N, C-alpha and C positions, 0 to 999 in steps of 0.2 A: 544325714550323709556319713556322717564321724567313722573314720575308718575305710572309707571305701576308696579305691586308686584309681583316682582320674584315667581317661583314656587317653593315654600318653601322643597319641596322634592328632590330638583336637588343636585347631590353628584359630586364634582370633584375628576376628575383625574386626576394626573400628569402622564406623559411621561417619562419615563428613558431610551429616546434613545442616550445612550451614548457608549461610545467603550466600557468600563474597568467594573468591579465589583464596585473597590474602588470611580470610579467617581458616580456608582449609589448608592452607599452606602451614598458617602458623600452631594449627593441630598437630600437623604433621612432621613439622621442624621440632617442635616440643617434645613430641615422643621420641623421636630420630628411630632406631635401628631397633627398637624394642617391637615394634608392630610390622609384623611381616606383610599386611592384607588393610587394604580399604575399601570401605563400600560408598561409592559414589551413586546418589539415585538422583530421585527426578527434581526434588528443589534445587542442587547445585550445577547438575547437567543443564538443566533448562536457561540454565544464567550463562553457564561458561563452556556448554560443549564440551568438545575432547579437547580443551588447554586443561580443565581440570582432569582427563583422566593421564593427559602428558605430566601434568605438574606431581602427580603421585609418583609415574614410571620414573620419572628423574631422579628423586628420591631412593630411589632403590626398591620400592614397594609392589605388591602385585594388586590389581583392581579386581573388583567385583562392581561390577556395573548393571547396579540395582534398577533397571526400566521394566521390566515387568511388560516382554510384550504379548500384544494380542491383538491379531489379525488374520488377515487371510493368508493360508501358506506362505507364497513366493511373496509380500512382506516383510513376514517374521523372519523367513530365511534370509531375505536382503539384511535384515536390520541384525542379522546374529553376527552376518559378515562384516558390515560395516563396523560392529562393535570390535572384532579382532582386528579389524584394518588399523584401528586407532589405537589399540595397545591393550583391550580388555582382555584378560585372562578367565573370565567367570560372567556367564550373562544368566541372565534366568525368563521365561515366560512364563504366561499362565498356561497352568493344568487343563483348565477349563476350555482352552480354545479347540479344544478336541483332536483326533485319531491324525488329520492329514495335518494340521499345523504342528503338531508334537512331530512326527514323522520327519516336516521337513526341516525344524529345527535343529532337530538330530542329527542330522546328513549335514546341515550346514555347520553347525559345532565342528563335528569329527573334520570335515574337509578344512576349515581354515583354525585349527587348532586351540577353539575357545572353550572351557568347560560351560556346557549347559543345563543349566538343572530348571526343575517346576513347581512354579507356586501350585501352592496345593488352596491352603485355606487359610487367610492373612491373621496374626497373632492377636489383632485388635476384634477379630467376632466370637462372639461365645454363642451359644444354640440359640439364644434368643435371636441373637442378631442373624444368622446365619437362616434362620426358619423366614423371615423378614425377607429374604430374596428367594423363596421358593425350596430349598432344600428342605429337606424332613428330616433326614439324615442327622446327627451328632457330628460336632466338627471332626471328631477320632474318626469316625466311620466316612465320613465323607474325605478325608482326607488320605486315610488308605484305601477308599476305590480310585481317587486321582492318582495317587502315585505308582500303583499301577497300571494305571492308563497309559501313565508319562513311560513305565520302566518298558510295557509293551509295545511301545513305538520308539525305543531306541534313547528317550532321554536316561544318563547313568546316576540323577539323583534328586532329590526335593529341597524346597524349603519347607520349612514344618515349624509347627512350636515342639518346645520339648517335652510337651506332652504327649505326645504322640511317638517319641521316639522307640520307645520299647514294640510298639505296633508293627511299626514299619522295619524293624528290622526284622521280624518274623515274616511280616508279611513280602520284604523284599531282600533279602537277604544281608548279612554281612559288609558286601562290597558295595551296594549303594550309597552314593553319597548325599549325608543330611547335614544343610545349611541349618540353622537355627537362630534366628532373631528372637525377640523378647525375652534376652538374657538381662536378670538384673542380679547383683551384687546386693549379698545379704545387708539388711540394713537399706537399701534405695527403695523410691518410690514406683512403682508401676507404669506411672505415667499412664497412656491411654494403652497400654497395653495389656490385654486380659486372660492369656495364658501363658506364664512366665515361670521362671526357674533360674535359680543359681547356677554362676558359671558351671562349679562342682560337679552337680548336682547331672546337669546338662551333658559334661566333660562323662561322668561313668556310667550316665546312661548309654553313651554310645554315639555323642554329637560330633561328627568331623569336623566342622567349622562351627564356630558359634558369632554373632553376630553383637557388639554395645556400643553406644551410642551417646547417650545422655549421662547415663553415671559415670562416663569419664572423660565429658569434654568439660563439663559442668563442677566437675571436681573441682577442691581448693588446689588439689596437686594431682594433675590428669598422669602424671608419670607413675606415681605413687599407686593411682588408683590403677591402670596397667598392672605393674609389678605386684599388686595385690591379686587382682584375677588370673596373673599366668603362675604365681602359685597355686591358686586354688586350681587349677589345670593341670597342676602336678602332684596333688593330692597332699 
């Protein structure tokens, strides 16, 4: 990607996938104002609930509440409203929940002021893993199919791997929001992610948000790791 200018709008979300509120607060305090967004997922939220969201908001950052709602339409709509009520700025639902669920989530998000995006295909799934679930399509094909379904039912964006950014921009347009996990800075391991890309490459491809967790939290100097990623995003 040498010489390619990254998308200047790409924002970094740091994943707080830790066990305790003290650990999460330590990361947020260490990184300070460098990080505008944090992701709170099932691990931290199951242990500490809304307190985790409040902790991040009290430090001046925004919250991506990554709980991947997938249920009947009314339940998901109420969950989206509840997420907005505790201070989440961005939440996600599973696109596989179908048109009625997606439409209910989209309406709840619009009315409560929280951005709702749909999960397409988890970045831990490759073609073999996806086929084992009964889906004959490739991950890229399934991502586009689910993204179009989400968009048709009012969802303004999706969670996808960086490898599908180009196809989604073509299928869903430049305003469609793309939240991209599975980001690994050059030289770091892939862990359990299978469809990965560097921050610079993802930004250059058109990601609106990139999500990075372990490469920052486990770095000898997490603040330096964040600065390096931010420099990559600038190109």
